[in-house]
C-alpha positions in Angstrom: 2.4 8.2 15.0 1.3 7.4 11.5 1.5 3.6 10.4 0.9 2.7 6.9 -1.4 -0.3 6.2 0.7 -3.4 5.7 -2.2 -5.9 5.4 -1.5 -7.5 8.7 -3.9 -6.8 11.5 -7.2 -4.8 11.3 -7.7 -2.2 8.8 -6.7 1.4 10.0 -9.7 3.5 10.8 -10.7 5.1 7.6 -8.5 2.9 5.3 -10.1 2.4 1.9 -11.0 -1.1 1.2 -11.3 -0.3 -2.5 -10.4 2.8 -4.4 -13.9 3.9 -5.5 -14.2 5.7 -8.8 -15.2 9.3 -8.6 -15.9 9.4 -4.9 -14.3 11.9 -2.8 -11.1 13.7 -3.8 -7.6 12.0 -4.2 -4.9 13.8 -2.3 -1.8 15.0 -3.9 0.5 12.1 -5.2 -2.4 10.0 -6.4 -3.6 8.7 -3.0 -6.8 6.9 -2.1 -10.2 8.7 -2.5 -12.7 9.3 0.2 -15.2 6.3 0.5 -18.8 6.5 1.4 -20.8 3.5 2.8 -24.6 2.9 2.7 -25.6 2.3 6.4 -28.6 3.0 8.4 -28.6 6.0 10.8 -26.3 8.4 8.9 -23.2 6.3 9.5 -22.1 7.0 5.8 -21.0 10.5 6.8 -18.8 9.0 9.6 -17.1 6.5 7.2 -16.5 9.4 4.7 -14.9 11.6 7.4 -12.7 8.7 8.6 -11.6 7.8 5.1 -10.8 11.5 4.2 -8.8 11.8 7.4 -7.0 8.6 6.6 -6.4 9.8 3.0 -5.0 13.0 4.3 -2.7 11.3 6.7 -1.4 9.0 3.9 -0.9 11.9 1.5 1.1 13.8 4.2 3.2 10.7 5.1 3.9 10.1 1.3 4.7 13.7 0.7 7.2 13.6 3.7 8.7 10.5 2.1 9.2 12.2 -1.3 10.8 15.3 0.6 13.2 13.0 2.4 14.3 11.6 -1.0 14.7 15.2 -2.5 16.7 16.4 0.6 19.0 13.5 1.0 19.6 12.5 -2.7 22.9 12.7 -4.4 22.8 15.9 -6.5 23.9 13.9 -9.5 20.7 11.9 -9.5 18.4 13.3 -12.2 15.0 12.4 -10.4 15.6 11.9 -6.8 11.9 11.1 -6.1 12.5 8.0 -8.3 15.1 6.3 -5.9 14.5 5.1 -2.4 16.2 7.1 0.3 18.4 5.5 3.0 15.5 5.8 5.5 13.5 3.5 3.2 16.2 0.9 2.7 16.3 0.4 6.4 12.5 0.1 6.6 11.4 -1.4 3.3 8.1 -3.0 4.7 7.1 0.5 5.9 8.2 2.3 2.8 6.6 -0.2 0.4 3.4 -0.3 2.4 3.1 3.5 2.4 3.9 3.6 -1.4 1.1 1.2 -2.1 -1.5 2.8 0.3 -0.7 6.2 -1.2 -1.3 4.9 -4.7 -4.9 4.0 -3.5 -4.3 0.1 -3.5 -6.5 -1.6 -0.9 -4.7 -3.3 2.1 -5.7 -6.7 3.2 -6.8 -7.1 6.9 -7.2 -9.7 9.6 -9.7 -10.1 12.3 -8.3 -10.7 15.9 -8.5 -14.4 15.4 -6.0 -14.1 12.4 -8.7 -14.8 9.6 -8.5 -12.6 6.6 -11.4 -10.0 6.5 -10.5 -8.0 3.4 -8.7 -8.6 0.1 -5.7 -6.4 -0.8 -2.0 -6.2 -0.5 0.0 -7.5 2.4 3.7 -6.3 2.9 6.0 -8.4 5.0 9.9 -8.8 5.5 11.5 -10.4 2.6 13.6 -13.4 2.8 16.9 -11.2 2.4 17.7 -8.2 4.6 16.4 -4.9 3.0 13.8 -6.5 1.0 10.0 -6.9 1.3 7.4 -9.4 0.2 4.1 -8.3 -1.2 1.2 -10.9 -1.4 -2.4 -10.4 -2.4 -4.5 -12.3 0.1 -8.2 -12.3 1.1 -10.9 -14.1 2.9 -11.6 -17.6 1.8 -13.7 -17.7 -1.3 -13.2 -13.9 -1.8 -11.6 -14.3 -5.3 -8.1 -13.1 -4.2 -6.4 -15.9 -5.9 -7.9 -15.2 -9.3 -7.0 -11.5 -9.1 -3.5 -11.7 -7.6 -1.5 -11.7 -10.8 -3.1 -8.6 -12.1 -3.3 -6.8 -8.8 0.5 -7.7 -8.0 1.4 -6.4 -11.4 -0.4 -3.1 -10.4 1.7 -3.1 -7.2 4.9 -3.7 -9.3 4.0 -0.8 -11.6 3.6 1.6 -8.6 6.8 0.4 -6.9 8.9 0.5 -10.0 7.9 4.2 -10.6 9.3 4.9 -7.2 12.5 3.2 -7.7 12.0 -0.2 -6.4 12.6 -3.4 -8.2 9.6 -5.7 -7.9 9.9 -9.3 -9.4 6.8 -11.6 -9.6 7.3 -15.2 -8.3 4.9 -18.1 -7.9 5.3 -19.6 -4.4 3.8 -22.5 -2.4 0.3 -23.6 -3.5 1.0 -21.8 -6.8 0.2 -18.4 -5.2 2.1 -15.5 -6.7 4.0 -12.8 -4.8 6.4 -9.9 -5.4 9.9 -9.7 -4.1 10.7 -6.0 -3.7 14.2 -4.5 -3.4 15.9 -1.2 -4.1 16.4 -0.6 -7.7 19.8 -0.2 -9.2 
């Protein structure tokens, strides 16, 4: 069963840490491109294959989400793809994580001991039912705090296009986060 990268736990095999410019092909819907890595012994091809497989899974899941929106939308809605479906309203963390991964934004990740190993988005349950919280954490000294405002605004643009309302807040220790809820 496909699981979008939420930013908690290890990176899914093949998940793109950064959306590299001009490497690989982006799937339909603007998803992540394939990624290559320089490694001894020909490991780059394996990383590329895993990244392309993950990108294909993400693209298929995102297209499925858009199909659900089209099929279940009220006929009076002019653009059903720009409004979350009932399925998403009951699973906002999963829906938001899928939207961000499909847009090519990198997820954060943790090691088994809980320490951050990658900088990127993290999606968690919001304070209120039906909401999600998006943060931009990273490993200590990795620069996540300096980049978080710009990167969270990028996340907000992606989510707003898909019918979510994403409000930027400053939380404890002056760290920013998005509160995401279905748009009106």
